[in-house]
C-alpha positions in Angstrom: 0.0 0.0 0.0 1.3 3.4 -0.9 2.1 5.9 1.8 1.6 9.6 1.0 2.9 12.6 2.9 1.5 16.0 2.4 4.8 17.8 2.9 6.1 21.4 3.4 9.8 21.2 3.3 10.1 24.5 5.2 8.3 22.9 8.2 10.5 21.2 10.8 7.6 18.8 11.8 7.1 17.9 8.2 10.9 17.3 7.7 11.1 15.2 10.9 8.0 13.1 9.9 9.5 12.4 6.4 12.8 11.3 8.1 10.8 9.1 10.5 9.1 7.4 7.6 12.4 6.8 5.9 13.9 5.5 9.1 11.1 2.9 9.0 12.1 1.9 5.5 9.2 3.8 3.8 9.8 6.0 0.9 6.5 7.8 0.6 4.9 9.6 -2.3 5.7 13.3 -1.4 2.9 15.7 -2.2 4.0 19.3 -2.0 0.6 20.7 -1.2 1.7 24.3 -1.3 2.7 23.8 -4.9 -0.2 21.7 -5.9 -3.1 22.5 -3.5 -5.8 19.8 -3.0 -9.3 20.7 -4.1 -12.2 20.7 -1.6 -13.2 17.2 -2.6 -9.7 15.8 -1.9 -9.6 17.7 1.4 -12.9 16.2 2.4 -11.4 12.7 1.6 -8.4 13.5 3.8 -10.5 14.8 6.6 -12.5 11.5 6.5 -9.4 9.5 6.6 -8.2 11.5 9.6 -11.5 11.0 11.3 -11.9 14.8 11.9 -13.9 17.7 10.6 -12.3 20.3 8.4 -11.9 22.7 11.4 -9.3 20.3 12.9 -7.2 20.6 9.8 -6.9 24.4 10.1 -3.8 26.2 11.3 -5.5 29.2 12.9 -2.2 30.5 14.1 -1.0 31.3 10.7 -0.8 35.0 9.7 -2.9 34.3 6.7 -5.8 33.1 8.8 -5.5 36.4 10.8 -5.1 38.6 7.7 -8.3 37.0 6.2 -10.2 37.8 9.4 -11.6 34.3 9.7 -13.3 32.6 12.6 -13.9 28.9 12.8 -17.3 29.3 14.4 -18.5 31.5 11.5 -17.6 29.0 8.7 -19.3 25.8 7.7 -17.4 22.7 6.5 -17.7 23.5 2.8 -16.5 27.0 3.3 -13.6 25.8 5.3 -12.6 23.2 2.7 -12.8 25.9 0.0 -10.6 28.3 2.1 -8.1 25.5 2.7 -7.9 24.8 -1.0 -7.4 28.4 -1.8 -4.9 29.0 1.0 -3.1 25.7 1.5 -0.7 27.3 4.0 -3.6 27.0 6.4 -3.6 23.2 6.2 -2.3 21.4 9.3 1.0 19.6 8.4 2.3 17.2 7.8 -0.5 14.7 6.9 0.5 11.1 6.2 -2.0 8.8 4.4 -1.9 5.0 4.2 -4.9 3.5 2.5 -8.1 4.7 4.2 -6.3 6.0 7.3 -4.3 9.2 7.9 -2.6 11.0 10.7 -1.3 14.5 11.3 2.3 14.3 12.2 2.1 16.5 15.3 4.1 15.1 16.9 5.8 13.2 14.1 5.5 10.0 16.1 1.7 10.2 15.7 2.0 8.6 12.3 3.6 5.4 13.7 0.3 3.8 14.6 -0.9 3.6 10.9 2.6 2.4 9.9 2.3 -0.5 12.4 -1.1 -1.5 11.0 0.6 -1.6 7.5 2.8 -4.4 8.7 -0.1 -6.6 9.9 
């Protein structure tokens, strides 16, 4: 099964998660989501694999979030997915996918549980 990492090479957590995958003998497909942003449908799929709503995928501490004057409680899921697609810097990172499961690598070790299931 293919492992995918939604990666931002400028993010230390993303770099550490990628290194952790490689330490476990996994060379993932690297998706540089800032260069090729996922559309709302793909983001909906990722959220489902994470088992979270779109609000849990948002980096509200990013300056872009503040500059846009956004508030989670004022946005529905579809609006959030559209905003994340239009401003991918707001997507929590890194996200690792394996089949129908995914984890946010914060901390990077959080991805290990889906990797262990891969070996079963």
